[in-house]
C-alpha positions as CSV (number, residue, x, y, z in Angstrom):
1,M,15.5,-16.3,-10.2
2,S,14.0,-12.8,-10.7
3,L,12.3,-10.7,-8.0
4,K,9.0,-11.5,-9.6
5,E,9.6,-15.3,-9.3
6,N,10.9,-15.0,-5.8
7,F,7.9,-12.8,-4.8
8,E,5.5,-15.4,-6.3
9,A,7.3,-18.1,-4.3
10,I,6.7,-16.2,-1.0
11,L,3.1,-15.6,-1.9
12,K,2.6,-19.3,-2.4
13,E,4.6,-20.2,0.7
14,K,2.5,-17.8,2.9
15,K,-0.7,-18.9,1.1
16,L,-1.6,-15.3,0.3
17,P,-3.9,-15.4,-2.7
18,A,-3.2,-12.6,-5.2
19,S,-4.4,-11.7,-8.6
20,Y,-1.7,-11.0,-11.2
21,Q,-1.8,-8.8,-14.2
22,E,0.8,-7.6,-16.6
23,I,0.5,-3.8,-17.0
24,E,2.0,-1.2,-19.2
25,D,5.7,-1.7,-20.2
26,G,5.5,-5.3,-19.0
27,H,5.5,-4.3,-15.3
28,H,3.9,-6.8,-12.9
29,L,0.8,-5.9,-10.7
30,Y,-0.2,-8.1,-7.8
31,R,-3.4,-7.3,-5.9
32,F,-4.6,-8.9,-2.7
33,Q,-6.3,-8.1,0.6
34,I,-5.0,-7.8,4.1
35,R,-7.4,-7.9,6.9
36,V,-6.9,-4.9,9.3
37,T,-10.0,-5.3,11.4
38,K,-12.8,-7.9,11.7
39,E,-14.9,-5.7,9.4
40,L,-12.2,-4.3,7.0
41,A,-9.7,-5.7,4.6
42,L,-7.4,-3.3,2.7
43,V,-6.6,-3.8,-0.9
44,V,-2.8,-4.0,-1.4
45,E,-1.2,-3.5,-4.8
46,V,2.4,-4.4,-5.4
47,I,4.0,-3.3,-8.7
48,I,7.3,-4.8,-9.7
49,Q,9.3,-3.2,-12.5
50,N,9.9,-5.3,-15.5
51,T,13.7,-5.1,-16.1
52,D,16.7,-7.2,-17.0
53,K,19.0,-5.3,-14.6
54,T,20.2,-6.7,-11.3
55,S,18.0,-4.4,-9.4
56,S,14.4,-3.3,-10.0
57,D,11.9,-0.9,-8.5
58,A,8.9,-2.0,-6.5
59,Q,5.9,0.0,-5.3
60,I,3.5,-1.1,-2.5
61,I,0.1,0.8,-2.3
62,F,-2.4,0.3,0.5
63,R,-5.7,1.4,-1.0
64,N,-8.6,3.2,0.7
65,I,-7.1,3.9,4.0
66,H,-9.8,6.6,4.2
67,S,-12.1,8.5,1.9
68,V,-12.7,12.2,2.2
69,M,-16.3,12.5,0.9
70,D,-16.8,16.1,1.9
71,Y,-14.8,18.4,-0.4
72,N,-14.8,21.0,2.5
73,K,-12.8,18.6,4.6
74,R,-9.9,18.3,2.1
75,G,-7.9,21.1,3.9
76,E,-8.2,19.4,7.2
77,A,-7.3,16.0,5.6
78,L,-4.2,17.5,4.0
79,E,-3.1,19.0,7.3
80,L,-3.6,15.6,9.1
81,I,-1.8,13.8,6.3
82,N,1.2,16.1,6.5
83,E,1.3,15.6,10.3
84,L,1.1,11.8,10.0
85,N,3.7,11.8,7.3
86,E,6.1,13.7,9.6
87,M,5.4,11.6,12.7
88,K,3.9,8.1,12.0
89,T,4.5,6.8,8.5
90,G,8.2,6.0,8.5
91,Y,9.3,4.7,5.1
92,Y,5.7,5.0,3.8
93,S,3.8,8.1,2.7
94,L,0.2,9.0,2.8
95,F,-1.4,10.7,-0.2
96,L,-4.8,12.3,-1.0
97,A,-6.0,11.5,-4.5
98,G,-8.3,13.7,-6.5
99,D,-11.3,11.5,-5.8
100,G,-10.8,11.8,-2.1
101,E,-9.1,8.5,-1.5
102,I,-6.3,8.5,1.0
103,F,-3.7,5.8,0.4
104,L,-0.4,4.7,1.8
105,R,2.6,4.0,-0.5
106,S,6.2,2.8,-0.3
107,L,8.8,2.8,-3.0
108,L,11.7,0.4,-2.9
109,R,14.8,-0.5,-5.0
110,M,15.2,-4.3,-4.8
111,T,17.5,-7.0,-5.9
112,E,16.1,-10.4,-6.7
113,E,15.6,-11.2,-3.0
114,A,11.9,-10.8,-2.2
115,T,11.9,-11.2,1.6
116,P,12.3,-7.4,2.2
117,L,9.4,-6.7,-0.1
118,Y,7.2,-9.1,1.8
119,E,8.3,-7.7,5.1
120,T,7.6,-4.2,3.9
121,I,4.0,-5.3,3.1
122,V,3.5,-6.9,6.5
123,F,4.9,-4.0,8.4
124,G,3.0,-1.5,6.2
125,S,-0.3,-3.3,6.9
126,K,0.2,-2.6,10.6
127,I,1.0,1.1,9.9
128,A,-2.0,1.3,7.6
129,R,-4.3,-0.1,10.3
130,N,-3.1,2.5,12.9
131,L,-3.3,5.3,10.3
132,K,-6.8,4.3,9.3
133,M,-8.0,4.4,12.9
134,E,-6.4,7.9,13.4
135,L,-7.9,9.2,10.1
136,D,-11.3,7.8,11.0
137,N,-11.2,9.3,14.5
138,T,-10.2,12.7,13.3
139,L,-12.0,13.0,9.9
140,G,-15.0,10.8,10.7
141,T,-15.9,7.5,9.1
142,R,-17.6,7.1,5.8
143,P,-21.4,6.5,6.1
144,E,-22.4,3.0,5.1
């Protein structure tokens, strides 16, 4: 079985509802939510490379960890992102997108075994929750 098929089996076993979409070059995009607090669920995107090789690349993105709404706070946000990337993200990296979104990403090279991919998602959600709290405390929360 392929990584895609094995990953879908894990999603089914864990009863984790995900939307699926084939994207450019036949790559596979899965999108689902993971609750990080009572009030907040993060959108998680998993992209699995479409390949006929024995290994394939996968990418996990935790969306909207924080949003920098004030352009004047971008410098402060970048300093904090650099500090967190050095000290607290491990195999994951924080990024500041052009629209102010701060997201967390991990890149992996996988065989057909999907358990490490699932474990990376679970572990990353814990890291994302802690980073979100730190970013909110330092940069302020977005007004509702």
